[in-house]
C-alpha positions as CSV (number, residue, x, y, z in Angstrom):
1,M,18.3,11.1,-6.2
2,V,18.6,7.4,-5.5
3,L,18.8,8.0,-1.7
4,V,15.6,10.1,-1.8
5,S,13.7,7.7,-4.0
6,S,14.9,4.9,-1.6
7,I,13.5,6.8,1.3
8,F,10.1,7.2,-0.3
9,S,10.1,3.5,-1.3
10,G,10.9,2.6,2.3
11,L,8.0,4.8,3.5
12,A,5.7,3.1,1.0
13,G,7.0,-0.3,2.2
14,V,6.3,0.5,5.9
15,E,2.9,1.9,5.0
16,H,2.0,-1.4,3.2
17,I,3.2,-3.4,6.2
18,Y,0.7,-1.5,8.3
19,I,-2.0,-2.1,5.7
20,M,-1.2,-5.8,5.6
21,T,-1.3,-6.0,9.3
22,I,-4.7,-4.4,9.8
23,E,-6.2,-6.4,6.8
24,M,-4.8,-9.8,7.8
25,F,-4.9,-9.7,11.6
26,F,-7.3,-6.9,12.8
27,F,-10.0,-6.7,10.2
28,G,-13.4,-6.3,11.8
29,T,-12.1,-4.5,14.9
30,P,-13.6,-1.1,15.7
31,Y,-10.3,0.6,14.8
32,V,-10.1,-1.0,11.4
33,N,-13.8,-0.5,10.7
34,K,-13.2,3.2,11.3
35,V,-10.1,3.3,9.1
36,F,-12.0,1.7,6.2
37,G,-15.3,3.5,6.9
38,I,-17.1,0.2,7.6
39,K,-20.4,1.0,9.2
40,D,-21.9,-2.5,9.2
41,K,-20.0,-4.4,11.9
42,E,-21.6,-7.7,11.0
43,T,-20.5,-7.6,7.4
44,A,-16.9,-6.8,8.5
45,K,-16.9,-9.9,10.8
46,H,-18.4,-12.2,8.2
47,P,-15.9,-15.1,7.6
48,L,-15.9,-14.6,3.8
49,V,-15.2,-10.8,4.1
50,K,-12.5,-11.4,6.6
51,T,-10.9,-14.0,4.3
52,L,-11.0,-11.6,1.4
53,A,-9.5,-8.8,3.5
54,A,-6.7,-11.2,4.6
55,N,-6.0,-12.1,1.0
56,Q,-5.8,-8.4,0.1
57,G,-3.5,-8.0,3.1
58,L,-1.2,-10.7,1.8
59,Y,-0.9,-8.8,-1.5
60,N,0.0,-5.6,0.4
61,G,2.6,-7.6,2.3
62,L,4.2,-8.8,-1.0
63,L,4.2,-5.3,-2.3
64,S,5.9,-4.1,0.9
65,A,8.6,-6.7,0.5
66,G,9.4,-5.4,-3.0
67,L,9.3,-1.8,-1.9
68,L,11.7,-2.5,1.0
69,W,13.9,-4.4,-1.4
70,A,14.0,-1.4,-3.7
71,A,14.7,0.9,-0.8
72,A,17.5,-1.3,0.7
73,T,19.3,-1.8,-2.6
74,G,18.6,1.5,-4.4
75,R,17.9,-0.4,-7.5
76,Q,15.9,1.8,-9.8
77,D,14.4,-1.0,-11.8
78,L,12.8,-2.3,-8.5
79,T,11.8,1.2,-7.6
80,F,9.9,1.7,-10.8
81,A,8.4,-1.8,-10.8
82,F,7.1,-1.9,-7.2
83,N,6.2,1.7,-6.8
84,G,4.5,1.5,-10.2
85,A,2.4,-1.4,-9.0
86,V,1.4,0.6,-5.9
87,V,0.3,3.6,-8.1
88,V,-1.8,1.4,-10.3
89,A,-3.5,-0.1,-7.3
90,A,-4.0,3.3,-5.7
91,L,-5.5,4.6,-9.0
92,Y,-7.9,1.7,-9.0
93,G,-8.8,2.3,-5.4
94,A,-9.3,6.0,-6.1
95,I,-11.7,5.2,-8.9
96,T,-13.6,2.3,-7.2
97,V,-13.6,3.2,-3.5
98,K,-12.6,6.8,-2.7
99,P,-10.4,9.4,-4.4
100,T,-8.2,10.0,-1.3
101,I,-6.7,6.5,-1.7
102,L,-4.6,7.9,-4.5
103,F,-2.8,10.2,-2.1
104,I,-2.9,8.3,1.1
105,Q,-1.8,4.9,-0.3
106,G,-0.1,6.1,-3.5
107,G,1.6,9.3,-2.2
108,P,4.9,7.9,-1.2
109,S,5.1,5.8,-4.3
110,I,4.2,8.7,-6.6
111,A,7.0,10.7,-4.9
112,A,9.5,7.8,-5.3
113,L,8.7,7.6,-9.0
114,I,8.9,11.3,-9.6
115,V,12.3,11.5,-7.8
116,A,13.6,8.4,-9.6
117,G,12.4,9.7,-12.9
118,L,14.2,13.1,-12.3
119,G,17.4,11.2,-11.6
120,H,17.2,9.1,-14.7
């Protein structure tokens, strides 16, 4: 069970590296606007909005570091802590932005928590 939960933690970590990258370095590009459903290109390019997105990207990068740490070590305390944080963020995103965030962003972490919980 530890191996499977580590795989899901690793997948969540890689996903958050992707999110960090597009938020920090490519926010405001046509691709990222499409990913986030941003229709107003001027708003996406506004310096304040880009700064807020980069800040959010940094948080996703920090989450990915913890998720990858959990995956690499198989430590279940880290698995529960970092995947739990992702699920809380995904729940908030699902409530405030769009419901699919729970499954897209939170899916691998939910799976990691279920598997880790079954193994406990």
